[in-house]
C-alpha positions as CSV (number, residue, x, y, z in Angstrom):
1,M,74.6,95.3,94.3
2,W,78.4,95.2,93.5
3,Y,80.1,97.3,90.5
4,A,83.6,97.6,89.1
5,A,84.0,101.2,88.3
6,H,86.6,102.1,85.7
7,V,88.2,105.6,86.6
8,I,90.6,107.5,84.2
9,L,93.4,109.5,85.6
10,A,96.1,111.4,83.5
11,Y,99.5,112.7,84.6
12,R,99.4,116.3,83.3
13,Y,102.5,118.7,83.1
14,A,102.5,121.2,86.1
15,E,103.7,123.7,83.4
16,G,104.2,123.9,79.6
17,T,102.7,122.1,76.5
18,Q,102.0,118.6,76.7
19,T,101.8,116.3,73.6
20,E,101.3,113.0,75.0
21,F,99.4,112.0,78.3
22,P,100.1,109.1,80.4
23,V,97.0,107.6,81.7
24,Q,96.1,105.1,84.4
25,E,92.7,103.3,84.7
26,N,91.9,102.5,88.2
27,V,89.0,100.1,89.0
28,Y,87.4,100.5,92.3
29,L,84.8,98.0,93.8
30,V,81.9,99.7,94.7
31,Q,78.7,98.5,96.5
32,A,75.5,100.5,95.4
33,D,71.8,100.0,95.0
34,S,71.8,101.1,91.2
35,F,74.1,102.0,88.4
36,E,73.5,105.6,88.9
37,E,74.7,105.4,92.4
38,A,77.7,103.4,91.6
39,Y,78.6,105.9,88.8
40,R,78.2,108.9,91.4
41,T,80.5,107.0,93.9
42,A,83.0,106.2,91.2
43,E,83.3,110.0,90.3
44,R,83.7,110.7,94.0
45,L,86.6,108.3,94.2
46,G,88.3,109.7,91.0
47,Q,88.1,113.1,92.3
48,E,89.5,112.1,95.7
49,E,92.3,110.4,93.9
50,G,93.1,113.0,91.5
51,A,93.0,115.6,94.4
52,Y,96.1,113.9,95.9
53,D,99.1,116.2,95.1
54,K,102.4,114.4,95.2
55,P,104.9,117.3,94.7
56,S,107.8,114.9,93.5
57,A,105.8,113.3,90.8
58,V,107.6,113.4,87.4
59,Y,107.0,112.1,84.0
60,D,109.9,112.0,81.5
61,G,111.9,114.4,83.7
62,V,108.8,116.8,83.8
63,P,107.0,117.8,87.0
64,V,103.2,116.4,86.8
65,R,100.1,116.2,88.7
66,L,97.7,113.3,88.7
67,A,94.3,114.6,87.3
68,F,90.8,113.0,87.5
69,E,89.6,112.9,83.9
70,G,86.3,110.9,84.4
71,V,84.5,107.6,84.8
72,R,85.1,105.4,81.8
73,R,82.6,102.6,82.5
74,V,80.7,101.0,85.4
75,V,80.4,97.1,85.2
76,E,78.1,95.1,87.2
77,C,80.2,92.2,89.0
78,L,78.7,88.6,88.1
79,P,77.5,86.8,89.9
80,N,76.3,89.7,92.0
81,D,75.0,87.9,94.9
82,R,78.4,87.0,96.4
83,L,82.1,87.9,95.9
84,E,84.4,84.9,95.9
85,T,87.0,83.2,93.7
86,G,85.5,83.1,90.4
87,T,83.6,86.3,90.4
88,E,83.8,88.4,87.4
89,L,84.5,91.9,88.5
90,T,85.0,93.6,85.2
91,Y,86.4,93.0,81.6
92,T,88.0,95.0,78.8
93,E,87.8,94.2,75.1
94,Y,90.8,95.0,72.8
95,L,91.6,94.6,69.2
96,V,94.9,93.2,68.4
97,D,96.4,93.3,64.9
98,S,98.1,90.0,64.7
99,E,98.5,86.5,66.1
100,D,102.1,87.6,67.4
101,G,100.5,90.8,68.9
102,L,98.1,88.6,70.8
103,K,100.9,86.3,72.0
104,D,102.8,89.5,73.2
105,L,99.9,90.8,74.9
106,V,99.4,87.6,76.8
107,A,103.2,87.6,77.7
108,G,102.7,91.2,79.2
109,H,104.9,92.9,76.4
110,D,104.1,96.3,75.2
111,V,101.6,95.9,72.1
112,P,99.6,98.3,70.3
113,V,95.9,97.5,70.8
114,V,92.5,99.4,70.1
115,L,90.2,99.5,73.2
116,Q,87.1,98.2,71.8
117,D,84.4,98.3,74.4
118,F,81.1,97.4,73.0
119,E,78.2,99.9,73.5
120,D,76.1,98.5,76.4
121,D,74.6,99.7,79.7
122,T,78.2,100.0,81.2
123,T,79.0,103.3,79.5
124,P,78.6,106.4,81.6
125,P,75.6,108.6,80.7
126,G,76.1,111.5,78.4
């Protein structure tokens, strides 16, 4: 079966105190026989990505390192018997506070959102 695995990585200061955390969510396509196997594969992929050390990486003028923080969710791709145009690989649910905010989101502008994934079988164990 095919899964989309959402892996969270954060840029952490190499030194000093950090008050905000730039985060990236990488989505990996994973072929596995079960949700649990897909989750373990996602952890491995995230750990490999987080182990990559780019000495020149900076955020807001401060040297940082990319750190694997965890697997946020694993979603079964639908339909699962084939990957082609129109296959839904993953989805994310947000709450936007206004019509204007929704229009800004669609246009690709910065907009405050609440990540609102419904509890279901896509959530990692634990």
